[in-house]
C-alpha positions as CSV (number, residue, x, y, z in Angstrom):
1,M,0.0,0.0,0.0
2,Q,1.4,3.3,-1.1
3,H,-0.8,5.7,0.7
4,F,0.1,8.2,3.5
5,R,3.3,7.9,5.5
6,F,1.3,8.8,8.7
7,T,3.7,11.2,10.2
8,T,3.0,13.8,12.9
9,I,0.4,11.5,14.6
10,K,-0.1,11.6,18.3
11,A,-0.2,8.5,20.6
12,I,-3.5,7.9,22.1
13,A,-2.3,6.6,25.3
14,I,-1.9,10.4,26.3
15,L,-5.7,10.6,26.5
16,G,-5.3,9.5,29.9
17,L,-4.5,13.1,30.8
18,F,-8.2,13.8,30.0
19,I,-9.2,12.2,33.3
20,C,-8.2,15.4,35.1
21,S,-11.3,17.1,33.8
22,K,-13.7,14.9,35.7
23,T,-14.5,15.6,39.3
24,V,-14.0,12.6,41.5
25,V,-16.8,12.0,44.0
26,G,-17.2,8.9,46.3
27,Q,-15.5,5.6,46.4
28,E,-17.3,4.2,43.2
29,L,-15.6,6.8,41.0
30,K,-12.3,6.1,42.5
31,T,-12.7,2.5,41.8
32,A,-13.8,3.4,38.2
33,Y,-10.4,5.2,37.8
34,T,-8.6,2.3,39.4
35,F,-10.0,0.0,36.6
36,F,-9.3,2.7,34.0
37,D,-5.6,3.1,35.1
38,A,-5.4,-0.8,34.8
39,G,-6.8,-0.7,31.4
40,L,-4.6,2.1,30.3
41,A,-1.6,0.0,31.5
42,K,-2.8,-3.0,29.5
43,Y,-3.3,-0.8,26.6
44,K,0.1,0.6,26.6
45,A,1.5,-2.9,27.0
46,K,-0.5,-3.8,23.8
47,E,-2.6,-6.3,25.7
48,Y,-5.9,-5.2,24.2
49,D,-8.1,-7.9,25.3
50,G,-7.0,-7.2,28.9
51,A,-7.4,-3.4,28.2
52,I,-11.1,-4.1,27.2
53,A,-11.9,-6.0,30.2
54,Q,-10.6,-3.3,32.4
55,F,-12.2,-0.4,30.6
56,T,-15.5,-2.3,30.8
57,K,-15.1,-2.5,34.6
58,A,-14.5,1.1,34.8
59,I,-17.8,1.8,32.6
60,E,-19.8,-0.6,34.8
61,M,-18.7,1.5,37.9
62,D,-19.3,4.8,36.1
63,P,-21.6,4.4,33.0
64,E,-20.9,8.1,31.9
65,F,-17.0,7.6,31.8
66,A,-16.6,8.9,28.2
67,I,-12.7,8.3,28.0
68,A,-13.3,4.8,29.2
69,Y,-15.7,4.1,26.3
70,N,-13.3,5.8,23.9
71,N,-10.2,3.8,24.9
72,R,-12.2,0.6,25.0
73,A,-13.2,1.5,21.5
74,L,-9.6,2.1,20.5
75,S,-8.6,-1.2,22.0
76,K,-11.4,-2.8,19.8
77,A,-10.4,-1.2,16.8
78,L,-6.8,-2.3,17.2
79,L,-8.0,-5.9,17.3
80,G,-10.1,-5.2,14.0
81,N,-13.5,-5.4,15.8
82,Y,-14.5,-2.1,13.9
83,K,-18.3,-2.4,14.5
84,K,-18.0,-2.9,18.3
85,A,-15.5,-0.1,18.2
86,I,-18.0,2.3,16.6
87,A,-20.7,1.4,19.1
88,D,-18.3,2.5,21.8
89,F,-17.3,5.6,19.9
90,D,-21.0,6.5,19.5
91,K,-21.3,6.3,23.2
92,A,-18.2,8.4,24.0
93,T,-19.3,11.2,21.6
94,L,-22.6,11.2,23.1
95,L,-21.2,11.8,26.4
96,N,-18.4,14.2,25.2
97,K,-19.0,15.9,21.7
98,N,-15.3,17.2,21.8
99,L,-13.6,13.9,21.8
100,E,-11.2,14.4,18.9
101,S,-9.9,10.8,18.8
102,A,-13.4,9.2,18.8
103,Y,-14.4,11.0,15.6
104,Y,-11.0,10.5,13.9
105,V,-10.7,6.7,14.6
106,R,-14.4,6.1,14.0
107,G,-14.0,7.6,10.6
108,L,-11.2,5.2,10.0
109,C,-13.3,2.2,11.1
110,N,-16.0,3.5,8.7
111,I,-13.6,3.5,5.9
112,A,-12.5,0.0,6.7
113,L,-16.1,-1.0,6.6
114,Q,-16.8,0.8,3.4
115,E,-19.1,3.2,5.0
116,Y,-17.9,6.1,3.3
117,E,-20.6,8.7,4.0
118,K,-20.3,8.0,7.6
119,A,-16.7,8.3,7.4
120,I,-17.1,11.7,5.7
121,K,-19.4,13.0,8.7
122,D,-16.7,11.8,11.1
123,F,-13.9,13.7,9.4
124,D,-16.2,16.7,8.9
125,S,-16.6,16.6,12.9
126,I,-12.8,16.4,13.6
127,I,-12.1,19.1,11.1
128,R,-14.5,21.4,12.9
129,L,-12.6,20.5,16.2
130,K,-9.1,20.8,14.5
131,P,-9.3,22.6,11.2
132,K,-5.5,22.4,10.7
133,M,-5.3,18.6,10.9
134,A,-4.0,17.5,7.6
135,E,-4.6,13.9,8.1
136,A,-8.3,14.5,8.5
137,Y,-8.5,16.0,5.2
138,S,-6.4,13.2,3.7
139,Y,-8.7,10.5,4.9
140,R,-11.9,12.6,4.0
141,A,-10.5,12.7,0.5
142,I,-10.1,8.9,0.6
143,A,-13.7,8.6,1.5
144,K,-15.0,11.1,-1.1
145,S,-12.9,9.4,-3.9
146,N,-14.5,6.1,-3.1
147,I,-18.1,7.6,-3.7
148,N,-16.7,9.2,-6.9
149,D,-16.7,12.7,-5.5
150,Y,-13.5,13.5,-7.2
151,E,-14.0,17.3,-7.0
152,G,-14.5,17.1,-3.3
153,A,-11.5,14.9,-2.9
154,V,-9.3,17.2,-4.9
155,A,-10.4,20.0,-2.7
156,D,-9.4,18.1,0.3
157,Y,-6.0,17.2,-1.0
158,S,-5.5,20.9,-1.9
159,K,-6.1,21.7,1.7
160,V,-3.6,19.2,2.9
161,I,-1.1,20.7,0.5
162,L,-1.8,24.1,1.9
163,L,-1.3,22.8,5.5
164,D,1.7,20.5,4.5
165,P,3.5,21.8,1.4
166,E,5.9,18.9,1.6
167,N,3.3,16.1,1.5
168,E,4.4,13.9,-1.4
169,D,1.3,11.6,-1.0
170,A,-1.2,14.6,-1.5
171,Y,0.4,15.8,-4.7
172,Y,0.6,12.1,-6.1
173,F,-3.1,11.3,-5.2
174,R,-4.4,14.6,-6.3
175,G,-2.6,14.1,-9.5
176,Y,-4.2,10.7,-9.7
177,L,-7.7,11.9,-9.3
178,Y,-6.9,14.6,-12.1
179,S,-5.9,11.7,-14.3
180,L,-9.4,10.1,-13.5
181,M,-11.0,13.4,-14.4
182,Q,-9.1,13.6,-17.8
183,K,-7.3,16.8,-16.5
184,N,-4.0,15.4,-17.5
185,R,-1.9,18.5,-17.6
186,S,-2.9,19.1,-14.1
187,A,-2.1,15.5,-13.4
188,V,1.5,15.9,-14.7
189,A,2.0,19.2,-12.8
190,D,1.2,17.2,-9.5
191,Y,3.2,14.1,-10.5
192,D,6.1,16.6,-11.0
193,K,5.9,17.7,-7.5
194,A,5.4,14.2,-6.0
195,I,8.6,13.0,-7.9
196,K,10.5,16.1,-6.8
197,L,9.8,15.2,-3.2
198,N,10.6,11.6,-3.8
199,S,12.5,10.7,-6.9
200,S,11.9,7.0,-6.3
201,N,8.1,7.1,-6.5
202,V,7.6,4.5,-9.2
203,H,3.9,5.0,-9.1
204,A,4.3,8.6,-10.0
205,Y,6.5,8.0,-12.9
206,L,4.2,5.2,-14.3
207,N,1.0,7.5,-13.9
208,R,2.9,10.5,-15.3
209,S,3.9,8.5,-18.3
210,L,0.3,7.7,-19.1
211,A,-0.7,11.3,-18.5
212,K,2.0,12.5,-20.9
213,A,0.9,10.1,-23.4
214,K,-2.6,11.5,-23.3
215,I,-1.3,15.1,-23.9
216,K,0.7,13.6,-26.8
217,D,4.2,14.0,-25.2
218,K,5.6,10.6,-26.3
219,A,9.3,11.5,-25.5
220,G,8.3,12.5,-21.8
221,S,6.1,9.4,-21.5
222,D,8.9,7.1,-22.6
223,Y,11.2,8.8,-20.3
224,D,9.0,8.1,-17.4
225,L,8.4,4.5,-18.3
226,N,12.1,3.9,-18.6
227,R,12.7,5.6,-15.3
228,A,10.1,3.3,-13.7
229,K,11.9,0.2,-15.0
230,E,15.0,1.4,-13.5
231,I,13.4,1.9,-10.1
232,D,11.2,-1.2,-10.0
233,P,11.4,-3.6,-13.1
234,K,9.1,-6.1,-11.5
235,L,6.2,-3.6,-10.9
236,T,6.7,-1.9,-14.2
237,S,6.5,-5.2,-16.0
238,A,3.3,-6.2,-14.0
239,Y,1.9,-2.7,-14.9
240,L,2.7,-3.2,-18.6
241,S,1.3,-6.8,-18.8
242,K,-2.1,-5.5,-17.6
243,G,-2.0,-2.5,-19.9
244,V,-1.7,1.3,-19.1
245,S,-5.4,1.4,-18.2
246,A,-4.6,-0.6,-15.0
247,L,-3.7,2.3,-12.7
248,N,-4.6,0.7,-9.5
249,I,-1.4,-1.0,-8.5
250,G,-0.9,-0.3,-4.7
251,Q,-3.3,2.7,-4.8
252,H,-6.3,3.7,-2.8
253,N,-8.7,4.8,-5.6
254,T,-11.3,2.5,-7.0
255,G,-10.5,3.5,-10.7
256,S,-11.5,0.4,-12.7
257,M,-11.2,-1.9,-9.8
258,S,-14.0,-4.1,-8.5
259,A,-15.9,-3.0,-5.5
260,E,-14.4,-6.0,-3.5
261,N,-10.8,-5.1,-4.2
262,A,-11.5,-1.3,-3.5
263,G,-12.8,-2.3,-0.3
264,K,-9.8,-4.4,0.6
265,L,-7.5,-1.4,-0.2
266,A,-9.7,0.8,1.9
267,E,-9.7,-1.5,4.8
268,A,-5.8,-1.9,4.5
269,I,-5.4,1.9,4.6
270,A,-7.7,2.2,7.7
271,E,-5.8,-0.6,9.5
272,K,-2.4,1.0,9.0
273,A,-3.8,4.4,10.1
274,I,-5.5,3.0,13.2
275,L,-2.2,1.3,14.2
276,K,-0.1,4.5,13.7
277,Y,-2.7,6.8,15.6
278,C,-3.5,4.5,18.4
279,E,0.1,3.3,19.2
């Protein structure tokens, strides 16, 4: 999978700091926090089943413990139990409408489940809370592209580039969307920028080769294809054997892919993002 490198992402374990915002009254809440702390220790040790058990006990003691629902959801997401994680995120956001991580990871879970409209709403929510969070625009772009809202996805990638001008992936995937929209000169310009940031991006060379061919730049197209061969002969050979219309090698967008394969790619993207964010 060639999508985002997932840099600048925070560790969710820090969420334990939010506990300070809740007033402790009585022995029951103290016990809830005892279980919560035990769950957090299990979470940090990557013992997610154990973490779930401890967070569940905390919730039983305090049914309005929003962070406990949130962290139990994160644990479930890391185990691939996306539907159960979403149920806990729903409860967490009902109790605390400003839980950034709940919207963000629920959005990723919805991408994994191919619930793209729901994912878009989740990223809308996190963007309202954190309008400068580039990653949220990136994943909203994935969701939009999977419902064929290419214009919306391009707008989101443009926002990523505004926030992070060195984001190679945003240039690459915006270029790819331009290719799908038959805006080949714009596609070439974005592939140029992606390649400038990473001269070994074989997918950028392959797709720029095709975009250049469509604007009758045969010499440029041949150069890019030869450069791709130098970087990754095996991948380039596979690309050529499938024909230049097969643009989906290692990429998130559906293009001419089947719905099944598109779903698998979306799930893989979400899984990687969840791991990076939650760890």
